[in-house]
C-alpha positions in Angstrom: 79.8 84.4 152.5 76.0 84.8 155.0 76.2 87.6 157.2 76.1 86.8 160.5 72.5 87.7 162.0 71.6 88.6 165.4 68.5 86.4 167.2 65.7 88.6 168.9 67.5 87.9 172.9 71.2 89.0 171.8 68.9 92.2 170.1 67.2 92.5 173.7 70.3 92.0 175.7 71.8 94.8 174.4 68.5 96.9 174.5 68.9 95.9 178.4 72.7 97.0 178.1 71.9 100.7 176.7 68.9 101.3 178.3 71.2 100.5 181.9 74.0 102.6 180.7 71.7 105.5 179.9 70.2 104.6 183.4 73.8 105.2 185.0 74.4 108.7 182.6 70.9 109.3 184.5 71.4 108.9 188.0 74.8 110.7 188.0 73.3 113.4 185.9 70.3 113.4 188.7 72.6 113.2 191.7 70.7 110.5 193.0 73.8 109.2 194.8 72.9 111.9 198.1 69.0 110.6 198.9 71.2 107.5 199.3 72.2 105.1 202.8 75.0 104.1 201.7 77.7 106.3 203.0 80.3 104.5 200.1 77.9 106.5 197.3 77.7 109.6 199.2 81.8 109.7 199.0 82.2 107.9 195.9 79.7 110.7 194.2 77.9 108.0 192.6 75.5 104.9 192.8 78.1 102.2 194.2 74.8 99.1 193.9 72.6 98.3 191.5 71.7 101.9 189.9 67.6 101.0 188.8 66.6 100.1 192.3 68.6 102.8 194.0 66.8 105.1 191.8 63.5 103.8 192.1 64.3 104.4 196.4 65.5 107.8 195.4 62.5 108.8 193.6 59.9 106.2 192.8 57.9 108.1 190.8 60.7 110.0 188.6 62.3 107.0 187.7 59.1 105.0 187.0 58.0 108.3 184.7 61.8 108.3 183.2 61.6 104.6 182.3 58.2 105.8 180.3 60.1 108.1 178.6 63.0 106.1 177.8 60.7 103.1 176.9 58.9 105.9 174.4 61.8 107.2 173.1 63.1 103.2 172.1 59.7 103.2 170.2 60.7 105.5 168.1 59.1 108.0 169.3 59.5 111.7 169.2 60.7 113.9 172.8 57.8 115.8 173.1 55.5 112.2 171.9 57.7 110.1 174.8 57.3 112.8 178.3 53.1 113.0 176.6 53.2 109.3 177.4 55.6 108.8 180.0 53.0 111.3 181.8 49.9 110.0 180.8 51.2 106.5 182.4 52.5 107.5 185.3 49.1 109.3 186.0 47.5 106.2 185.4 45.4 107.9 182.7 43.8 104.7 180.5 43.5 107.0 176.8 43.0 110.9 176.5 40.2 111.9 173.5 38.8 115.0 171.9 35.2 114.9 171.2 34.5 117.5 168.4 31.2 118.9 167.4 30.8 119.8 163.1 29.1 122.7 164.5 30.8 126.7 163.6 32.1 128.3 166.1 31.9 124.7 168.8 35.9 123.7 170.1 36.7 120.3 170.6 36.5 119.5 173.8 39.4 117.1 175.5 38.7 114.3 178.4 41.1 111.8 179.9 40.0 108.5 182.0 40.8 107.8 185.1 41.9 104.4 186.3 38.8 103.7 187.8 37.1 103.9 184.6 35.2 107.9 185.1 36.4 110.9 182.5 37.0 113.8 183.1 37.9 117.2 181.2 42.0 117.2 180.1 41.5 120.7 181.5 40.8 120.1 185.1 42.7 117.1 185.1 47.0 117.1 186.0 48.7 117.6 182.8 51.7 116.1 184.3 52.8 114.2 187.3 54.2 115.8 190.3 58.0 115.7 189.3 61.4 116.6 190.9 62.2 119.4 188.1 65.5 117.7 187.2 63.7 114.8 186.0 62.1 117.5 183.5 64.6 119.1 182.7 66.6 116.1 182.3 64.0 114.8 179.6 63.6 118.2 178.0 67.4 117.9 177.4 69.3 117.0 174.0 71.4 114.8 176.0 68.3 112.4 176.3 67.5 112.0 172.9 71.6 111.9 172.1 71.4 108.7 174.7 73.6 109.8 177.0 76.2 109.0 174.6 78.4 112.7 174.5 80.4 113.9 177.1 80.8 113.0 181.1 77.8 113.1 183.9 76.8 116.7 184.5 73.8 118.2 187.4 70.5 119.2 185.8 
């Protein structure tokens, strides 16, 4: 008997459902319903509408950053690598380059290319976007690594 194969569209739909579930749980853990204008959301202590739109309204930079972290995890990156990629994407850096010399005693120097094309020393440039600390804690948690599959939503 021939095994059933999923089409690319079915795989994408399944991935979108998994991402939506993780975003929904992340929304609850972050307590973004507190920032909602809808009184029903505050009364039920959860989002009563589109979680993705609500997260983007309540915490635009943090929500975008979280999307980048999830994208990195889906691509198979480790959690720290996904966070680093999200930091670079959110800050608008095009790339990060390390310049090293074959001269004894000279340490490598790291530069980042800014969105306008100019280069800046990495020590001077921001390493992380100004995010609500709850987003950083969520990204560092083991919960995100497991995709939010275990347990109820708890505050971060």
